[in-house]
C-alpha positions in Angstrom: -9.9 0.4 -9.7 -6.6 2.0 -8.8 -3.9 -0.5 -7.8 -0.4 -0.1 -6.4 2.4 -2.4 -5.4 4.3 -1.6 -2.2 7.7 -3.4 -2.6 9.7 -4.2 0.5 12.9 -6.0 1.3 13.8 -7.0 4.9 10.7 -5.0 6.0 12.1 -1.8 4.4 10.2 -0.1 1.6 12.1 -0.2 -1.7 9.5 1.2 -4.0 5.8 2.2 -4.2 4.6 1.6 -7.8 1.2 2.7 -9.4 0.0 0.0 -11.7 -1.0 1.5 -15.0 -3.1 -1.2 -16.6 -0.5 -2.8 -18.8 1.3 -6.2 -18.4 4.3 -5.9 -16.2 7.3 -8.3 -16.0 9.3 -8.7 -12.8 12.8 -10.1 -12.6 16.5 -9.5 -12.1 17.3 -8.5 -15.7 17.3 -4.7 -16.3 14.8 -4.9 -19.1 12.0 -6.0 -16.8 9.3 -3.4 -16.0 10.0 -4.0 -12.3 13.6 -4.9 -11.6 14.3 -6.9 -8.4 18.0 -6.8 -8.2 19.1 -9.9 -6.2 20.9 -13.1 -7.3 18.0 -15.3 -6.0 15.5 -13.6 -8.4 15.3 -15.2 -11.8 16.1 -13.0 -14.9 12.4 -13.3 -16.0 10.7 -14.3 -12.7 7.0 -13.3 -12.9 4.4 -11.2 -14.7 1.3 -9.3 -13.6 -1.3 -9.0 -16.3 -4.7 -7.1 -16.2 -7.7 -9.3 -17.1 -10.7 -7.0 -17.2 -11.0 -5.7 -13.6 -8.7 -8.5 -12.3 -4.9 -8.8 -12.0 -3.4 -12.1 -12.7 0.1 -13.1 -11.5 2.1 -15.7 -13.4 5.3 -17.4 -12.4 7.5 -17.4 -15.5 9.3 -20.7 -14.7 11.5 -19.1 -12.0 14.1 -21.1 -10.2 13.0 -20.2 -6.7 9.3 -19.9 -7.2 6.7 -17.2 -6.6 4.5 -17.1 -3.5 1.1 -15.5 -2.8 0.3 -15.2 0.9 2.9 -17.8 1.6 1.7 -20.4 -0.9 3.8 -21.3 -4.0 1.8 -20.6 -7.2 2.2 -20.9 -11.0 -0.8 -18.6 -11.6 -3.0 -16.7 -9.2 -5.7 -14.0 -9.4 -4.7 -11.2 -7.0 -6.9 -9.4 -4.4 -6.3 -6.3 -2.4 -3.8 -7.0 0.4 -2.3 -10.0 -1.2 1.4 -10.4 -0.4 3.6 -11.7 -3.3 6.9 -13.3 -2.3 9.8 -13.2 -4.8 13.1 -14.2 -3.2 14.0 -11.6 -0.6 11.2 -9.2 -1.8 7.6 -8.9 -0.7 5.2 -7.0 -2.9 1.8 -6.0 -1.3 -1.1 -5.2 -3.6 -3.0 -2.2 -2.5 -6.2 -1.3 -4.4 -9.0 1.3 -4.1 -12.2 1.4 -6.0 -12.5 4.1 -8.6 -14.6 7.0 -7.4 -16.2 10.0 -9.0 -13.8 12.8 -9.6 -12.5 14.3 -6.4 -14.3 17.6 -6.3 -14.8 18.3 -2.6 -12.2 19.7 -0.4 -9.9 17.1 1.1 -9.7 15.9 4.6 -6.4 16.4 6.4 -4.2 15.1 9.1 -2.7 17.3 11.8 0.5 16.0 13.4 0.4 16.5 17.1 3.9 15.5 18.4 7.5 15.2 17.4 9.6 17.5 15.2 6.7 18.0 12.7 4.1 18.9 15.3 1.6 21.4 13.9 2.1 20.2 10.3 -1.1 19.7 8.4 -1.2 17.1 5.6 -4.0 17.5 3.0 -5.3 14.1 1.9 -5.7 15.1 -1.8 -4.5 11.9 -3.5 -6.6 8.7 -3.9 -4.0 7.0 -1.7 -1.6 8.4 0.9 1.1 6.2 2.4 2.2 6.9 6.0 4.6 5.2 8.5 8.1 4.0 8.8 9.5 1.3 6.5 10.5 -1.7 8.7 8.1 -0.7 11.4 4.6 -0.1 10.0 3.2 1.2 6.7 -0.4 2.3 6.5 -2.5 3.5 3.6 -5.3 6.1 3.7 -7.5 5.8 0.7 -10.0 8.4 -0.5 -13.4 7.4 -2.0 -15.2 10.7 -2.7 -15.8 12.2 0.7 -15.0 8.9 2.6 -11.6 7.9 3.9 -10.4 4.5 4.9 -7.2 3.4 6.6 -5.5 0.0 6.6 -2.1 -1.3 7.7 -0.3 -3.0 4.8 3.1 -3.8 6.2 5.2 -4.3 9.3 4.6 -5.3 13.0 5.1 -1.9 14.5 2.3 -0.1 16.4 -0.4 1.6 14.5 -3.8 2.4 16.0 -7.0 4.5 15.8 -7.6 5.6 19.4 -6.6 2.5 21.4 -7.7 0.0 18.7 -4.8 -1.6 16.7 -5.0 -1.3 12.9 -5.1 -4.5 10.9 -5.1 -5.4 7.2 -8.8 -4.8 7.0 -9.7 -1.2 5.9 -11.5 0.9 8.5 -13.4 4.1 7.9 -12.0 7.3 9.3 -14.3 9.7 11.2 -13.8 13.4 12.0 -11.6 13.8 15.1 -10.2 10.2 15.0 -6.8 10.1 16.8 -4.1 8.0 15.0 -0.9 6.7 16.4 1.5 5.4 13.8 4.8 4.2 15.1 4.7 6.8 17.9 3.6 9.8 15.7 0.2 11.1 16.9 -2.1 12.6 14.4 -5.7 13.8 14.3 -7.9 13.1 11.3 -10.0 16.2 10.3 -12.8 15.7 7.8 -13.3 18.3 5.0 -16.5 19.5 6.8 -14.8 20.0 10.3 -14.5 23.4 11.8 -11.1 22.8 13.5 -9.4 25.6 11.6 
C-alpha cells in the first residue's frame, strides 16, 4: 500500500507527503518529522506509526487534542480518506493498493481549455494530484492499467461528465470528460487511438 498525507491549512495545500513506512512525529518543534508551525500545535502533538498494513495515529498528550473525521481521539487506526485535525491544519490520508510494476504505457489527460489548452499530462506516477488548493483537490491513482479518481479536499466543483466527484474513488474510462475547478480535461487510456 502506498500512502500519502495531503496537508492543508485554511483549505490551502501546505504539503503533500509520501509516507515511507517509518514512525513519523507531528508537532510544532522543528525536530519533528512533520513540522506544523503554529502556536496552537503542541511541541510533540501526535505520531503516525505503521502496524503491519495499518497506520495508527496517537495523540501524544497534546494541549488542544487530535481529531479524526471531527472526533477527538487518543488513538485511532487510519483508513483511506480519513481527515486528521491538528489545530489549524487538516491532514487527509490518501492510499492506493500496491500494484504490479507499472510496465504498460500510461494513460494521459489532455487539457481542453484555458492557458494550458492542448497540454497532455502522462499519468505515469502511482498517484497524480490535480486541482486548486482552497477550491478542490483530486487524486488520480493508477493500479496497473486501471485508473481511479477521487476528490480529497475542498468544496469547489469537480466532476466526470455532469456527475460531481465525491470522496469515493470512481474508475476512469477512455474518453471521460473531467471538469476540475473550471479546467476541462479528457482522460485518454493507454489503448486509445486519439493521437
